[in-house]
N, C-alpha and C positions, 0 to 999 in steps of 0.2 A: 338704217342698220338692218342687216339680214341675220336672222336667228334660225337655228335648227333645233327646236325642242325634240327630245327623244325620251320615251318611256319604255323601259325594258321589262318584260315578264309581268305585265299588269293584268290581273284577273278581270275578266268581263263579268257581266251579270250571270253568265252560265258557268263561271269558274274556269274558263279557258284562258291560259296565259298568252297574251299578245304583246308584241313589240311594235310600237307605232312611232314613225318619224314624220315630223311636219316641217314646213318652211313658213316663216313669218317675216313680214316686212313691217318695221316700226320706225317711228321718228319722234323727235321732241316737238310737242305742240308749240305753235307760234303765237297763240293768243296771249295777251299780256298777263292775265291772271294765271293761266295754266303754265306759261313760261316761268313765272315766279315760283309756282309750285315745283316745277322740275328743277329750278335752281336750288330751291331749299332742300330737295331730296338728294341731288347729285353733285352739288357744288364741292369741288376738291377731288372728285373721282375721275378717273380716266374712262375712255370709251369702253374698255374691256370690263371695268367694274359695272358700268351701266348695263352692258349686255348681260352680264351674269345675273343681275337683279331681275331684269325683265325675263330672261330665259327661265330662271327658277319659278317665277310666277306663272308663266305659260305652261311649264311642265306640270306644276301642281294642279292647275285646272284641267289639263289634258288627262292626267291620271284619275282625277275624280270623275270626269265624264265617262271615261272608259269603263269604270265600275258600274255604270248605270245602263249600259247598252249591251245587246247581244252581238255575237260575232257577225251574224248576217247583217244587222243594222250598220255596223261599222264598215264592213267590207263592201256591201252593195250600194250604200249611199254615203260616199265619202264627203260629198259637198255638204250634205246636211250635217254630217258630223263636224266638219270644219267650221261651218256656220255656228253651230252650237258652242264650239270652243271660243270663237270670236265674241259671241254675245256674252258668255259668262266671264271671260277674262278682260274684256274691254273696260268695265267700270273700275276694276282694281288697278290696272295699269294707267287708266285715265287719271286716277287720284294721285299718281306720281308724275303727271304731266307727259305721259307717253301715249301716242295714238297708234293703234294697230291698223296699218294700211291694208294688209292682206294676210290670210292664213289658209294654207292648203295642206292636205294630207299627202305626204310624199310616198310613204311605204307602210304597208301593214303585213306582218308575217308572224308565224309562230314556230316554235321548236318541236312540235309534236305532229306536224303535217295535218293539222285540223283543216286548214283552208284548202289544202290540196285534196283531202278526202271529200270535203264538201263539194268541190268542183266535179270530182269524179262521180259522186252520187247524183248531182244535178244532171250530169251528162247521161248517166244511166237512166234517170227518170225520163228525160226528153226522148232518148232512144226508145225506151219502153213505150212511151205514149205514141211515138211515131209508128212503131211496129203494131201497136194495138189499133191505131187508126187505119193503117193499111189492111190489117187483118179484118177489121170490121167492114171496111169498104169492100174488100174482096168477098167477105161473107155475105154482105147485103147483095152484092152483084150476083153471087152464086145462087142466093135464095131467089132473087128475081129471075135469074136465068132458069133456075130449077122449076120455078113456077111457070115460067114461059115455055121452057123447053125441058122436057124430061131427059132429053139427050145429054144435058149438061150436069147430070148427077155425078159423073166422074170428076168433073171440074170442081164441083162443090166439095166432094170428098178430098180432093187435092188441096183445096183452100183450107179445109178444116185441118188437114194434116200439117200444112204450113203454119197455120195458127198455133197448133200444138207445139210444132217445132220452135216457133218463135217464143212461145211461153217458156218452153223448156230451156231454150237458150238464155232467155231473160233471167230465169231463176238461177241458171248456172252462173251467168255473169254476175247476178246480184250476190250469190254465194261467194263467188270469187272475190268480188269487191269487199264483202264483209270479212272474208278470210284475210284479204290483204290488209284491210284496216286493223283487224285484230293482231295480225303479225307485226305490223308497223308499231302499233301501240305496245305490244309485248316487247318488241325490240327496243323501243324508246324507254320503257320501264326498266328493262334489263340493263340498257346502257347507263341509265341514271343510277341504278343500284351499283353497277360495276364502277362507275366513276366515283360514287360515294365511298365504295370499299377501297378504291385506289387512294383517295384523299385521306381516309382513315389510316391506311397503311403508311402513306408518306408522313402523316402527323406522328404516328407511333415510331417510325424510323427516326424522325427528327428528335423526338423525345428521348429515344435510346441513345442517339448521338450526344444529346445534351447531357444525359446522365453519365455517359462515358467520359465526356470532357470534364464534368464536375468531379467525377471520381478521380480522374487523372490529376486535376488541380488539388483535390483533397490529399491524394497520395504525395504529391509534390510538397504540399504544406506540411504533412506529417513528417516527410523526410527532412525538411528544413527544421522542423521542431525537434526531431531526433538529433540533428547536428547541433542545434542551439543548446539542447539539454546536455549533450556530450561536452561541448565547449564550456558550458556553465559548470559542469561537474569537474572538468579539468581545472577551470579557473578558481572554483570555490573550494574544492576538496583535494584534488591531486597535487596541484602546484603548492597550495599552502602546506600540505603534508610534507611534500618534498623539501620546501623551504624550512619547515620546522625541523625535519630530520637533519637537513644540512646545518641548521643553526645549532642543534643539539650536538651534532658531530663536531662542529667547530669549537663549541664550548668545551666538549669533552677533551678534544685535542689541546685546546688552550689550557684547560685545567691540568691536563697531563704534563704539558710543557711547563706550566707554572709550578706544579709539584716537583718536577725534575729540577727546575731552576732553583726553587726554594731549598730542595734537598742539597743541591750543589752549593748554594750560597751558605746553608747552615753548616755543611761540611767544611767549606772554606773558612767560615767564621770560627768553627770549633778548632780547625787547624791553626788559624791565625792566633786565636786566643791561647791555644796550647803552646804555640811557638813563643807568643809574648810572655805567657806565664813562665815558660821554661827559661826565657831570656832573663825575666825579672828574678826568678829563683836563682838562676845562675849568677846574675849580677849581685843579688843579695848575699848569695853564698860566698862569692868572691870578696864582697865588701866585708862580710862578717869574718871571713878567714883573714882578710887583711887586717881588720880591726883586732881580731884575736892575736894575730901575729904581732902587731904593733903593741898591743897591751902586754903580751908576753915579754916582748923585748923591753918595754918600759918597766915591767915588774922585775925583770932580771937586772936591769940597769940600776933601778932605785932600791931594790931589795925590800927591807922592812918598811921603809917609808911608803912604798907603793902598797904593800899589804895593809898598812895603817890607813891609807886613803880609802881602800876598798871597804875596810871595816867601818870607817866613819860614814861612808856613803850608805852602807847597809843598815847602820843603827836606826835611822828614822823609820825604815821599813819594819825593822824588828820591833821597835817600840809601838808602831801602828798595829802590828799583829797582836802584840801583847795587850794593848789597850782596847782592841776591837770589842771584847765582851763588855767593857765599861761603857761603850757608846749606847747601850741599851738601858743603862741605869740613869734615872732622872737626876738623882743627887746622892752624894756619899756623906754620911754623918759620922764624924770621928768623936767617940765619947772619951773624954779625958777631963779630969778635974783640974789639970794644970795646962795652961796655954802653951808653955814651953815644951810640953811633952810632944805636941804635934810637930814642932820644929825639929826636935831630936829624932823623931821617927823618919822624917824626910831626909834628914842628913844621913841617917843610917842606911836608907835605901840607896842613896847616891854613893855612899862609900862602898857598898857591895857590888856596884855596877861593873867596875874593872875586873873583878874576879869572875863575874858571870861571862863577860866578853872573852876573857882569856880562856875560860873553859869551853866556850863555843867555837872560837876562831883560832885560838892559840896565839893571839896578839896580846901583848902586855901593855895596857894603857898607862901603867904607872911609869913607863919609860918615856912618855910623851911629855914635853914641857908643861909645867903646872900652870893651871889657871885657877885662881882662888875665887870662890864665890863669897857671898855675904856671910856664910856660916863658917868659912874657913876650910871646907872640904875640898879634896882634890877631884878634878874632873879630867 
């Protein structure tokens, strides 16, 4: 299996962030015991799962070793760096039944141009040393020639001038390199800060958009709540009130119709009763008139006999009126020493009755056939 472990922006011992990419060849060990270990670790996993486990292990060791070395050690001696990674990682992967066949460093770079600046500085140093060597050689030659030949003084002066020019050029080049490094560093720092500001601006813009969306949703919810409250008020207050008003109106109209109908019925009743009473009174009047007519005709036909019959009919009523005061008397005691005296008194009263009737009615009872009682008086 071929793996490519990669560690991004890992700080070295000097604090410089490097990104390192390696290439590793690994395989499952074939020894019986180690194969059993590999089976125990990876049974049921596919090849990609095994690669991920081994890759994470290699990247962890690669990251830890990067933190212990300088940039120069990593960049200048990649083989030693790769060997160190193999030696550290081999025991861990070996306990999983994995063997590291090879491990090499594929690429090393940084985002702040540290390695590029390091190369430029080294180039400047080499160039400087070469210039210095040439100058020293020329200087020595000039000195030797000056010592040998006084005529070469001009050459010596020229050599010294060249050396000064070389030094000046070196210093200028060195200053230019330092300025370029500082400019690049400042640009990188500025770019980092600008990127951070852009990210913060994006985050704030997204937060504002989220707040706007939340506010819109809240407004929509409040609008729905207003509609719901309005409908609830209509359902619970307005419509019941309208229904109650309609019911009261219907009741009032019904009561009005009822009163009208009752009044009409009462008027009709009174009219019917009046008509019935009038009819009854009329019938009674007609009957009474007819009766009186018949009675008058009978009286006229029968003369004194009819009058006598009327008197005889009225006598019980007259006697009742006369005897009415005596109904309030518990008993009447007649004081007489002679028992026959009572009988004579009764007979006397009965004898006086026809005269009283004749005085009241004009009918002479003495002309009616006689009926003798036990005392011999006429009745």
